[in-house]
C-alpha positions as CSV (number, residue, x, y, z in Angstrom):
1,M,-50.6,96.4,89.9
2,G,-54.3,95.8,89.5
3,S,-54.1,95.4,85.8
4,G,-51.2,93.0,86.2
5,L,-53.3,90.8,88.5
6,R,-56.2,90.9,86.1
7,E,-53.8,89.9,83.3
8,E,-52.4,87.0,85.3
9,N,-55.9,85.8,86.4
10,S,-57.0,85.9,82.7
11,T,-54.5,83.1,81.9
12,L,-56.1,80.8,84.5
13,P,-59.0,79.5,82.3
14,K,-56.4,78.4,79.7
15,H,-54.6,76.2,82.3
16,L,-57.8,75.1,84.1
17,P,-58.5,72.0,82.0
18,F,-54.9,70.7,82.4
19,V,-55.0,71.3,86.1
20,L,-58.3,69.5,86.5
21,A,-57.1,66.6,84.4
22,L,-53.8,66.3,86.3
23,V,-55.6,66.4,89.7
24,L,-58.1,63.8,88.5
25,A,-55.2,61.6,87.3
26,V,-53.4,61.9,90.6
27,V,-56.5,61.1,92.6
28,A,-57.3,58.1,90.3
29,S,-53.7,56.8,90.6
30,A,-53.6,57.3,94.3
31,S,-56.9,55.4,94.7
32,T,-55.3,52.4,93.0
33,W,-52.4,52.3,95.3
34,F,-54.7,52.7,98.3
35,Y,-56.9,49.9,97.1
36,V,-54.0,47.5,96.6
37,D,-52.4,48.4,100.0
38,R,-55.5,48.6,102.2
39,I,-58.2,46.6,100.5
40,L,-56.8,43.9,98.2
41,R,-53.9,43.0,100.5
42,A,-56.1,42.9,103.6
43,Q,-58.6,40.6,102.0
44,Q,-55.8,38.3,100.7
45,I,-54.4,38.1,104.2
46,A,-57.8,37.2,105.6
47,D,-58.4,34.6,102.9
48,A,-55.0,33.0,103.6
49,A,-55.8,32.8,107.3
50,A,-59.2,31.3,106.7
51,Q,-57.8,28.6,104.4
52,G,-54.6,28.0,106.3
53,A,-52.5,29.1,103.3
54,P,-48.9,30.3,104.0
55,R,-47.8,33.8,103.4
56,G,-44.1,34.8,103.2
57,N,-42.5,37.7,101.3
58,L,-44.7,36.9,98.2
59,S,-42.1,38.7,96.0
60,D,-41.8,37.4,92.4
61,L,-38.2,38.6,92.5
62,Y,-37.3,36.3,95.4
63,P,-37.2,32.9,93.5
64,R,-35.0,34.4,90.8
65,W,-32.8,36.3,93.3
66,L,-32.3,33.2,95.5
67,G,-31.6,30.9,92.5
68,A,-29.1,33.4,91.1
69,R,-27.4,33.8,94.4
70,E,-27.0,30.1,95.0
71,L,-25.7,29.5,91.5
72,L,-23.2,32.3,91.4
73,R,-22.0,32.1,95.0
74,H,-22.2,28.3,95.7
75,G,-22.5,26.7,92.3
76,R,-25.9,25.1,93.2
77,N,-28.4,24.1,90.5
78,P,-31.3,26.6,90.7
79,Y,-33.7,24.1,89.0
80,S,-33.1,21.5,91.7
81,P,-35.9,20.4,94.2
82,E,-33.7,21.5,97.0
83,I,-33.5,25.1,95.8
84,T,-37.3,25.0,95.1
85,R,-37.9,24.1,98.8
86,E,-35.7,26.9,99.9
87,I,-37.5,29.3,97.6
88,Q,-40.8,28.2,99.1
89,Q,-39.4,28.8,102.6
90,G,-38.9,32.5,101.8
91,Y,-41.7,33.1,99.3
92,Y,-44.5,31.3,101.3
93,G,-42.9,31.3,104.7
94,R,-42.6,27.4,104.7
95,P,-42.3,24.6,102.1
96,L,-45.6,23.6,100.5
97,D,-47.3,20.5,101.7
98,P,-49.4,18.6,99.0
99,R,-51.4,17.1,101.9
100,R,-52.7,20.5,102.9
101,P,-55.7,21.5,100.7
102,G,-55.2,25.2,101.4
103,D,-51.6,25.3,100.1
104,P,-51.1,27.1,96.8
105,K,-50.5,25.0,93.6
106,D,-47.7,27.3,92.3
107,Q,-44.5,25.6,93.4
108,Q,-42.5,28.8,92.7
109,G,-39.7,26.9,91.0
110,F,-36.9,28.7,89.0
111,A,-38.8,28.6,85.7
112,Y,-36.6,31.1,83.9
113,P,-33.6,30.8,81.5
114,V,-30.5,30.5,83.6
115,Y,-28.9,33.5,81.9
116,I,-31.2,35.7,84.0
117,V,-28.5,35.4,86.7
118,F,-26.3,37.8,84.7
119,L,-28.9,40.6,85.1
120,L,-29.4,39.8,88.8
121,A,-25.6,39.4,89.5
122,P,-25.3,43.0,90.9
123,I,-27.8,42.3,93.7
124,V,-27.0,38.8,94.8
125,N,-24.6,39.9,97.5
126,L,-27.2,42.3,99.0
127,S,-29.8,41.2,101.6
128,F,-33.1,40.4,100.0
129,E,-34.7,43.4,101.8
130,A,-32.2,45.7,100.1
131,A,-32.5,44.0,96.8
132,Q,-36.3,44.1,97.0
133,T,-36.4,47.8,97.8
134,G,-33.9,48.7,95.0
135,F,-35.7,46.6,92.4
136,R,-39.1,48.1,93.4
137,W,-37.7,51.6,92.7
138,L,-36.2,50.4,89.5
139,L,-39.6,49.3,88.3
140,V,-41.1,52.7,89.3
141,G,-38.4,54.4,87.3
142,L,-39.0,52.2,84.3
143,A,-42.7,52.9,84.5
144,L,-42.0,56.6,84.4
145,A,-39.6,56.3,81.5
146,S,-41.6,53.9,79.5
147,V,-44.3,56.5,78.6
148,L,-41.6,58.7,77.1
149,L,-40.0,55.8,75.3
150,W,-43.3,54.6,73.8
151,L,-44.2,58.1,72.7
152,R,-40.9,58.2,70.8
153,V,-41.6,54.8,69.2
154,L,-44.9,56.1,68.0
155,R,-43.5,59.4,66.9
156,W,-46.0,61.3,69.0
157,R,-45.0,64.6,70.5
158,P,-47.8,65.6,72.9
159,S,-47.5,68.6,75.1
160,F,-45.6,68.4,78.3
161,G,-48.9,68.5,80.3
162,T,-50.4,65.6,78.3
163,A,-47.2,63.5,78.7
164,L,-47.2,64.2,82.4
165,I,-50.9,63.0,82.7
166,F,-50.0,59.8,80.8
167,I,-47.1,59.2,83.2
168,V,-49.2,59.7,86.3
169,L,-52.0,57.4,85.0
170,L,-49.5,54.7,84.0
171,V,-47.9,54.6,87.4
172,G,-51.3,54.3,88.9
173,W,-52.7,51.8,86.4
174,L,-53.8,48.6,88.1
175,P,-51.6,46.2,86.1
176,M,-48.6,48.4,86.7
177,V,-49.3,48.8,90.5
178,Q,-49.8,45.0,90.8
179,G,-46.5,44.4,89.0
180,I,-44.6,46.9,91.2
181,K,-46.1,45.5,94.4
182,L,-45.1,41.9,93.4
183,Q,-41.7,43.0,92.0
184,Q,-42.7,41.2,88.8
185,L,-40.0,40.8,86.2
186,S,-42.6,41.3,83.4
187,L,-42.3,45.0,84.1
188,L,-38.5,44.8,83.6
189,V,-39.1,43.1,80.3
190,A,-41.6,45.7,79.3
191,G,-39.0,48.4,80.1
192,L,-36.4,46.6,78.0
193,L,-38.9,46.3,75.1
194,A,-39.8,50.0,75.3
195,A,-36.1,50.9,75.2
196,C,-35.5,48.6,72.3
197,G,-38.3,50.3,70.3
198,A,-37.0,53.8,71.2
199,C,-33.5,52.7,70.0
200,L,-35.0,51.5,66.7
201,A,-36.8,54.8,66.2
202,A,-33.5,56.7,66.9
203,G,-31.6,54.5,64.4
204,W,-29.5,52.7,67.1
205,L,-30.1,49.3,65.6
206,F,-27.3,47.3,67.3
207,C,-28.3,48.7,70.7
208,A,-32.0,47.8,70.0
209,G,-31.0,44.2,69.1
210,A,-29.0,43.9,72.3
211,L,-31.8,45.1,74.5
212,L,-34.3,42.8,72.8
213,A,-31.9,39.9,73.6
214,L,-31.9,40.8,77.3
215,A,-35.7,40.9,77.2
216,T,-35.8,37.2,76.4
217,I,-35.4,36.5,80.1
218,K,-39.2,36.0,79.8
219,P,-39.3,34.3,76.4
220,Q,-43.0,34.1,76.1
221,L,-43.3,37.9,76.3
222,A,-40.4,38.7,74.0
223,W,-40.3,36.1,71.2
224,P,-43.4,37.4,69.3
225,L,-41.6,40.7,68.9
226,V,-38.3,39.0,68.2
227,L,-39.9,37.1,65.2
228,W,-41.5,40.3,63.8
229,L,-38.3,42.4,64.1
230,L,-36.1,39.6,62.6
231,T,-38.6,39.4,59.7
232,W,-38.5,43.2,59.3
233,S,-34.6,43.2,59.4
234,S,-34.4,40.5,56.7
235,N,-36.4,42.7,54.3
236,D,-33.6,45.2,54.0
237,W,-30.5,43.4,55.1
238,R,-27.9,45.9,54.2
239,A,-29.6,48.7,56.2
240,R,-30.9,46.7,59.1
241,R,-28.3,44.0,59.7
242,R,-26.9,45.8,62.7
243,F,-30.1,45.0,64.5
244,V,-29.6,41.2,63.8
245,F,-25.9,41.5,64.8
246,G,-26.8,43.2,68.1
247,F,-29.5,40.6,68.9
248,G,-27.4,37.6,67.8
249,S,-24.2,38.6,69.5
250,V,-25.9,39.2,72.9
251,M,-27.9,36.1,72.6
252,L,-24.8,34.1,71.9
253,L,-23.1,35.6,74.9
254,L,-26.1,34.9,77.2
255,L,-26.5,31.3,75.9
256,G,-22.8,30.5,75.9
257,G,-22.2,32.0,79.4
258,A,-25.2,30.1,80.7
259,Q,-23.9,26.8,79.3
260,L,-20.5,27.4,80.9
261,L,-22.1,28.3,84.2
262,L,-24.6,25.4,84.3
263,P,-24.0,22.8,81.6
264,G,-27.2,21.3,80.3
265,W,-29.3,24.1,81.6
266,L,-31.6,24.2,78.6
267,R,-33.0,20.8,79.2
268,M,-33.6,21.7,82.9
269,F,-35.3,24.9,81.9
270,V,-37.7,23.1,79.4
271,E,-38.6,20.6,82.2
272,A,-39.2,23.5,84.7
273,I,-41.5,25.2,82.1
274,R,-43.4,21.9,81.6
275,Q,-43.9,21.5,85.4
276,Y,-44.9,25.1,85.8
277,H,-47.7,24.8,83.3
278,Q,-48.7,21.5,84.8
279,Y,-49.2,22.8,88.3
280,T,-50.5,26.2,87.4
281,Q,-52.8,25.1,84.5
282,N,-52.3,28.6,82.9
283,Q,-54.4,29.6,79.9
284,S,-54.4,32.5,77.6
285,V,-57.0,35.3,77.9
286,L,-58.8,33.7,74.9
287,G,-58.7,30.3,76.5
288,V,-60.2,31.5,79.8
289,L,-63.1,33.2,78.0
290,F,-63.9,30.7,75.2
291,G,-62.6,27.4,76.5
292,S,-59.5,25.5,75.5
293,L,-60.3,24.3,72.0
294,S,-62.1,27.5,70.9
295,G,-59.4,29.6,72.6
296,H,-56.6,27.8,70.6
297,I,-58.5,28.4,67.4
298,L,-58.9,32.1,68.1
299,E,-55.2,32.3,69.1
300,V,-54.2,30.9,65.7
301,L,-56.6,33.3,63.9
302,S,-55.2,36.2,65.9
303,V,-51.6,35.3,65.0
304,L,-52.5,35.0,61.3
305,A,-54.4,38.3,61.3
306,C,-51.5,40.1,63.0
307,A,-48.9,38.5,60.7
308,T,-50.9,39.5,57.7
309,C,-51.1,43.1,58.9
310,V,-47.5,43.5,59.9
311,W,-46.2,41.8,56.8
312,R,-47.5,44.7,54.8
313,L,-45.3,47.0,56.9
314,R,-42.0,45.0,56.5
315,R,-40.6,47.7,54.2
316,E,-41.4,50.6,56.5
317,A,-38.5,52.5,58.1
318,A,-38.2,52.3,61.9
319,S,-38.7,56.0,62.1
320,C,-42.2,56.0,60.7
321,V,-45.5,56.0,62.6
322,A,-46.8,52.8,61.0
323,F,-43.7,50.8,62.2
324,G,-44.2,52.0,65.8
325,G,-47.8,50.9,65.4
326,S,-46.7,47.4,64.3
327,I,-44.6,47.0,67.5
328,A,-47.6,48.1,69.6
329,L,-49.8,45.6,67.7
330,V,-47.4,42.6,68.2
331,L,-47.2,43.4,71.9
332,A,-51.0,43.5,72.2
333,L,-51.1,40.1,70.4
334,T,-48.6,38.8,73.0
335,V,-50.9,39.7,75.8
336,V,-53.9,38.0,74.1
337,V,-52.2,34.7,73.1
338,V,-49.5,34.1,75.8
339,P,-50.6,31.2,78.1
340,M,-50.8,33.5,81.1
341,F,-53.7,35.9,82.1
342,A,-52.1,37.7,85.0
343,P,-53.1,41.4,84.9
344,Y,-49.5,42.7,85.3
345,N,-48.7,41.4,81.8
346,Q,-51.1,44.0,80.5
347,V,-48.5,46.7,80.9
348,L,-47.5,45.5,77.3
349,L,-50.8,47.0,76.1
350,A,-49.5,50.5,76.9
351,P,-48.1,51.3,73.4
352,A,-51.2,50.1,71.7
353,I,-53.4,52.2,74.0
354,L,-51.3,55.2,73.3
355,A,-51.4,54.5,69.5
356,L,-55.2,54.4,69.8
357,L,-55.3,57.7,71.7
358,M,-53.0,59.3,69.1
359,R,-55.3,58.5,66.2
360,D,-56.9,61.5,64.7
361,P,-60.7,61.0,65.0
362,S,-61.4,63.5,62.2
363,S,-59.7,61.3,59.6
364,N,-61.9,58.5,58.2
365,P,-64.9,58.8,60.6
366,P,-65.4,55.3,61.9
367,L,-68.4,53.1,61.3
368,P,-70.9,52.9,64.2
369,A,-69.6,49.4,65.1
370,I,-66.1,50.8,65.4
371,R,-67.3,53.7,67.5
372,L,-69.1,51.3,69.8
373,A,-66.0,49.1,70.1
374,R,-63.9,52.1,71.0
375,A,-66.4,53.2,73.6
376,I,-66.5,49.7,75.2
377,C,-62.7,49.7,75.2
378,A,-62.6,53.1,76.9
379,V,-65.0,51.8,79.6
380,L,-62.9,48.7,80.1
381,L,-59.7,50.8,80.4
382,I,-61.1,53.3,83.0
383,W,-63.2,50.8,84.9
384,P,-60.4,49.8,87.4
385,W,-60.0,53.5,88.3
386,I,-63.7,53.9,88.8
387,A,-63.9,50.8,91.0
388,T,-60.8,51.7,93.1
389,L,-62.1,55.3,93.6
390,A,-65.4,53.9,94.8
391,L,-63.9,51.3,97.1
392,S,-61.3,53.7,98.4
393,G,-64.0,56.4,99.0
394,G,-66.1,53.9,100.9
395,Y,-63.3,52.3,102.7
396,S,-64.6,53.2,106.2
397,W,-67.9,51.5,105.4
398,L,-66.3,48.2,104.2
399,T,-67.1,45.5,106.7
400,P,-65.2,42.2,106.3
401,E,-68.3,40.6,104.8
402,L,-68.8,43.4,102.3
403,R,-65.1,43.6,101.4
404,Q,-65.2,39.9,100.7
405,R,-67.9,40.4,98.1
406,V,-66.5,43.5,96.3
407,Y,-62.8,43.5,96.6
408,L,-62.2,42.0,93.2
409,L,-64.5,44.4,91.3
410,P,-61.5,46.3,89.7
411,F,-60.3,43.0,88.1
412,Y,-63.4,40.9,87.4
413,A,-66.5,43.0,87.5
414,K,-69.4,41.4,85.8
415,P,-70.6,41.3,83.1
416,F,-67.6,42.7,81.2
417,Y,-64.7,41.2,83.1
418,P,-62.1,43.9,82.3
419,T,-59.0,41.8,83.0
420,F,-60.0,39.4,80.1
421,M,-61.9,41.7,77.8
422,L,-59.5,44.7,77.7
423,P,-56.7,42.9,75.9
424,I,-59.1,41.6,73.3
425,F,-60.6,45.0,72.5
426,V,-57.2,46.7,72.5
427,F,-55.8,44.1,70.1
428,G,-58.8,44.2,67.8
429,L,-58.7,48.0,67.6
430,A,-54.9,48.1,67.2
431,L,-55.2,45.5,64.4
432,L,-57.7,47.8,62.6
433,N,-55.7,50.9,63.4
434,T,-52.5,49.5,62.0
435,W,-54.2,48.2,58.8
436,M,-55.9,51.6,58.2
437,C,-52.7,53.5,58.8
438,H,-51.0,51.5,56.1
439,A,-54.0,51.6,53.8
440,R,-54.4,55.4,53.9
441,P,-51.1,56.2,52.1
442,L,-52.0,53.7,49.5
443,R,-55.3,55.3,48.9
444,E,-53.7,58.8,48.8
445,R,-51.1,57.7,46.2
446,A,-53.8,56.1,44.1
447,L,-55.9,59.3,44.1
448,A,-52.8,61.3,43.3
449,E,-52.1,59.2,40.2
C-alpha cells in the first residue's frame, strides 16, 4: 500500500503545471465577471444617477426582440419612429428627450437587416425576461464551443488540458464578458462565423455558405469574410461551388422573405444605418487613435495589405493550416477597420490570437522587432486580467471617489490603451504570420529543387 501511494504521488509533479495554470485561468476569469458585476456596473449606475441619464434593461437584444415581435405579430414597421420610442421605453426606461443634456445619444433604433426577425422568431412569443435569459445562456454556450471550432479551423489539436484552459480564459475574457452581459448579437455572429469556418475545414461547403449568410445579420462584421471566401471559391469553381450555392440560396431566402414581410425594407435599413452613424459618431479603432483622415488612410492600407496576403492563399484547400490563418487574418482586419470600436467586437480576434499561440517559436527565430511586438501584444492581451484581478482584490478598499478614477483601467489604461492597441497588434502579427506561413513552403520547395 505504501509503494502504491508513493507511485501515485510521483505523478503529481507532472500534472502540477496544468493544475496551476487551470486554477490561475479560473481565478482570472472569475475576477473579470466580478469586476463587471460589482465595479463597472456600480460605477455606471452612479454616473447615470449623477447625470440624470435613464437606465432600463440596457440589453442589446431588446431592440431587435421588440422590433421582431411587433413586425411578426402585429405587422408594424420596426424602423418607424413609433417603434424606436417603444424600444427606448424598455431599453432606457423612458423615451429619450433631446432637451436633457444627460440623455444618451444612441437612439437604439432597429438598425439591422429586417431578416434578423427570422432568427429571432422562436423567442418573440416569450416574455423578454425569458428570452433574455435563454439568449444569455446561448451566448455562453457559443463561447464554450467557439474555442473548439476555431481550433478545428486552424487544424490545431492541443491537449485536453490546454483546450480547457483556452475555454476558461475565453469565457472570462473582458470583450466576451461584456458581450454576454449586454446580450450583444456580435457574439452570435462570431459563433456563426466559427461554425462556418469549422464546416469549411470539414468539407461541408454548402453548410458553411448557409451559416455565413446567416452571419450577415451584422453586415459590417461578416462582409469582409464574405468577400474573401467568395474570392477563394471562384478560384476552383468545380470543387468549391457548393459553398457559393449555400451562401447564395440562403441569402436569396433571407432577402426574398424580408421583402415579402416588409416591402421596401432595404431603403429603410440604409436610412437607419445612416442615422445610427450620425448620432453615434462611431469610428474605427484606427480612426480613434490617428484621427479621421489618417485613420481612413491606414484602413485602406490595412485592407490592401490583407488582400495581398490572402490572395496568395486563394489556391489553398480549406483543410490546410494556411487557409485557417487567412480566415483569422480577415476577422482581425474586420475588428481594425469596422467603424465601431466597442470592445465586444474583439471576440473576432480569438482565432488570430490562437493562430499566434500555435506558431512554433523554434521555426524562423523572429527579429528583435518582431519579438518586441509579440511581447507588447501579450501584455495588451493579459492586461485586462491583471487589472480586474487588482481591482477585485482591492474591492473592499474602493471608495466611490477612488472607484471613479480607476474603474476603466481594464479598458483604457494609459499609456497603451489596450482596447484600441490590441486589435492593431494582433492584426499586424497575424498579417506577418500568414505571410510567413505561405512563404515557408515556397522556400522549402526552392531548396529541394
